[in-house]
C-alpha positions in Angstrom: -62.8 11.2 39.7 -60.1 8.7 40.6 -56.5 9.0 39.6 -56.8 5.8 37.7 -60.3 6.3 36.0 -60.5 4.5 32.6 -57.0 2.9 33.2 -56.4 -0.8 32.7 -54.1 -2.7 35.0 -52.9 -6.4 35.1 -51.9 -7.7 38.5 -50.5 -11.2 38.6 -50.8 -13.2 41.8 -53.6 -10.8 42.9 -55.6 -13.5 44.9 -53.9 -12.7 48.1 -51.1 -10.6 49.9 -49.5 -7.8 48.0 -51.1 -8.5 44.7 -54.5 -8.3 46.3 -53.5 -5.1 48.1 -52.4 -3.4 44.9 -55.5 -4.5 43.1 -57.7 -3.1 45.9 -55.7 0.2 46.0 -56.1 0.7 42.1 -59.8 -0.1 42.3 -60.2 2.6 44.9 -59.0 5.0 42.2 -61.3 3.8 39.5 -59.1 1.4 37.8 -60.2 -1.7 35.8 -58.1 -4.6 37.0 -57.4 -8.0 35.4 -56.8 -10.4 38.3 -54.4 -12.9 36.8 -54.1 -15.5 39.5 -53.4 -19.4 39.7 -55.8 -20.0 42.6 -59.3 -19.6 41.1 -61.2 -19.1 44.4 -59.0 -16.4 45.7 -58.6 -14.8 42.3 -62.3 -14.7 41.6 -63.0 -13.3 45.2 -60.5 -10.4 44.7 -62.0 -9.6 41.2 -65.5 -9.6 42.5 -64.7 -7.2 45.4 -63.1 -4.5 43.3 -66.5 -3.2 42.0 -67.6 -2.4 45.6 -64.3 -0.2 45.9 -65.0 2.0 42.8 -63.2 0.1 40.2 -63.9 -3.0 38.1 -62.3 -6.5 38.2 -61.9 -9.5 35.9 -60.3 -12.7 36.8 -58.5 -15.0 34.6 -56.8 -18.3 35.7 -53.0 -17.8 35.0 -50.1 -20.0 35.9 -47.3 -17.4 35.2 -44.9 -20.3 34.6 -46.7 -21.1 31.4 -46.0 -18.5 28.7 -49.3 -19.2 26.9 -51.1 -18.3 30.0 -49.3 -15.2 30.7 -49.9 -14.0 27.0 -53.6 -15.0 27.5 -53.8 -12.6 30.5 -52.7 -9.7 28.3 -55.0 -10.7 25.5 -57.9 -10.9 28.0 -57.3 -7.4 29.2 -57.3 -6.2 25.6 -60.4 -8.0 24.7 -62.2 -6.7 27.8 -61.0 -3.1 27.8 -58.9 -2.5 24.7 -55.7 -1.5 26.4 -53.2 -2.1 29.2 -51.8 1.0 31.1 -50.3 -0.8 34.0 -48.6 -4.2 34.4 -47.8 -5.4 37.9 -45.7 -8.4 38.0 -46.2 -9.8 41.5 -46.8 -13.5 41.4 -44.2 -15.9 42.7 -44.8 -19.7 43.2 -43.4 -20.6 46.6 -42.9 -24.3 45.9 -39.2 -24.6 46.6 -38.0 -24.8 50.2 -35.1 -22.9 51.7 -31.8 -24.7 51.3 -28.0 -24.3 51.3 -26.4 -23.3 47.9 -24.7 -26.8 47.7 -28.0 -28.5 48.0 -30.0 -26.8 45.3 -30.8 -28.9 42.2 -30.9 -28.0 38.6 -34.6 -28.7 38.5 -35.2 -26.3 41.5 -33.2 -23.6 39.8 -35.0 -24.2 36.5 -38.3 -23.8 38.3 -37.3 -20.6 40.0 -36.1 -19.1 36.9 -39.2 -20.0 34.9 -41.8 -18.6 37.4 -39.7 -15.9 38.9 -37.8 -14.4 35.9 -39.3 -15.9 32.6 -42.8 -15.1 33.7 -42.1 -11.4 34.1 -40.1 -11.4 31.0 -42.9 -13.0 29.0 -45.5 -10.6 30.5 -43.3 -7.6 29.6 -42.8 -8.7 26.1 -46.5 -9.3 25.7 -47.5 -5.9 26.8 -44.8 -3.9 25.0 -46.3 -3.6 21.6 -49.7 -2.3 23.0 -48.1 0.2 25.4 -45.8 1.3 22.6 -48.9 1.8 20.3 -51.0 3.7 22.9 -48.0 6.0 23.8 -46.8 4.7 26.9 -47.5 2.7 30.2 -46.0 1.7 33.6 -44.5 -1.6 34.4 -44.1 -2.4 38.2 -42.0 -5.5 39.1 -42.0 -6.8 42.5 -38.5 -7.8 43.9 -37.2 -8.4 47.4 -34.5 -7.4 49.9 -33.7 -11.1 50.1 -31.7 -10.6 46.9 -30.5 -7.1 47.7 -29.1 -8.2 51.1 -28.3 -11.7 50.1 -30.2 -13.5 52.7 -29.1 -16.8 53.6 -30.6 -20.1 52.2 -32.8 -18.5 49.7 -30.3 -18.3 46.8 -32.8 -19.4 44.2 -35.2 -16.6 45.1 -32.4 -14.0 45.6 -30.8 -14.5 42.2 -34.1 -14.6 40.3 -35.3 -11.3 41.9 -31.9 -9.5 41.3 -32.2 -10.8 37.7 -35.6 -9.1 37.5 -34.1 -5.8 38.8 -31.5 -5.9 35.9 -34.3 -6.7 33.4 -36.4 -3.6 34.7 -33.4 -1.3 34.4 -32.7 -2.5 30.9 -36.4 -2.1 29.9 -36.3 1.4 31.4 -33.5 2.4 29.0 -34.8 0.6 25.9 -38.4 1.4 26.3 -38.1 4.7 27.9 -38.3 6.4 24.5 -41.8 5.1 24.0 -42.9 6.6 27.4 -43.0 3.0 28.9 -41.6 3.3 32.4 -40.2 0.4 34.3 -39.6 0.3 38.1 -39.2 -2.0 40.9 -40.8 -2.3 44.5 -38.9 -4.1 47.1 -41.5 -4.5 49.9 -41.8 -5.7 53.5 -45.3 -6.6 54.1 -47.6 -8.5 56.6 -48.7 -11.0 54.1 -50.1 -14.4 54.8 -46.7 -15.9 54.2 -45.2 -13.5 56.7 -47.9 -14.5 59.2 -47.1 -18.0 58.7 -43.4 -17.4 59.1 -44.1 -15.5 62.3 -46.2 -18.3 63.7 -43.5 -20.9 63.0 -40.5 -18.7 64.0 -41.7 -16.1 66.5 -38.3 -15.2 67.9 -36.8 -14.8 64.4 -39.8 -12.6 63.3 -39.5 -10.4 66.4 -35.9 -9.8 65.8 -36.7 -8.7 62.1 -39.3 -6.3 63.3 -37.0 -4.8 65.9 -34.4 -4.3 63.1 -37.1 -2.4 61.1 -36.8 1.4 61.9 -40.6 1.7 61.9 -41.0 -1.5 64.0 -43.7 -3.0 61.8 -44.4 -4.8 58.6 -46.1 -2.8 55.9 -49.8 -3.1 55.0 -50.2 -4.8 51.6 -53.0 -2.3 50.6 -52.1 0.9 52.2 -48.4 0.8 52.2 -47.2 -1.3 49.3 -50.5 -0.5 47.4 -49.7 3.1 48.0 -46.3 2.9 46.3 -47.6 0.9 43.4 -50.5 3.6 42.9 -47.7 6.3 42.7 -45.9 4.2 40.1 -49.2 3.9 38.0 -50.0 7.6 38.0 -48.6 10.8 36.4 -47.0 11.6 39.8 -44.2 9.4 38.8 -44.0 10.3 35.2 -40.3 11.0 35.4 -39.3 8.0 37.5 -37.9 5.3 35.4 -35.5 2.3 36.2 -35.6 2.8 39.9 -36.0 0.4 42.9 -38.4 1.9 45.7 -37.7 0.2 48.9 -41.1 0.2 50.6 -39.9 -1.5 53.6 -40.0 0.9 56.6 -36.3 1.5 56.2 -35.3 -2.1 56.5 -32.8 -1.8 53.6 -30.8 0.8 55.6 -30.6 -1.3 58.6 -29.8 -4.5 56.6 -32.6 -6.5 58.1 -31.8 -10.2 57.7 -32.8 -13.6 58.8 -31.3 -17.1 58.9 -33.6 -20.1 59.5 -31.9 -23.0 61.2 -30.7 -25.6 58.8 -28.4 -28.6 59.4 -24.9 -28.6 58.3 -25.2 -31.9 56.3 -28.0 -32.5 53.8 -30.7 -34.6 55.3 
């Protein structure tokens, strides 16, 4: 019997990368997973492959920047399986390019806040009454070393992710009495986005890898998924309000990167 047998999880952005890795790792432990994904082709593909791993998958189209769609994903999990034991907030819409602080516009910051912070806030609010009624649950929010180490030229992303860490800690305190645990993972993973970055910036990517004490990026399923599995099981039942740096030790070394940008705005 798997460690997540008869458990229900919602994983946002599970069509690829870390979200898909977590969904697959959960399925290997018998979990029933709602794949809440914006891209229908990849989301449906992930959901379909979970049965072959020992779990179950259901896909729902979800733009996390739209509150009604976030709430619909929670309602979908309840209509399919009657409960939500784990909420993994992983989705991020990478639609805003790197830029200097002084160049960011109000619209870009509003968009970042909506898809990066409000989306998680909405999902947490939506699952709260159900987790409270059933006697507990686990919330896992994906954040980033970009915010912790204040990487250059990603101010929009950094500030949003650090806001999510504050939200998570606050929920840990307020919702802890209901046995709802809230924790953060800051990962370093070989996702499609990292592969694209490495292809475009091979020298910078190599420097990053050499700064990582383990000299590699994590595997989305085995490494990041393993930590997310821990947070979903009773093994972490006394862990609440923490940030797990699943990064090979990069946070200790202070791994950073700085893409080349002109001094003046194009």
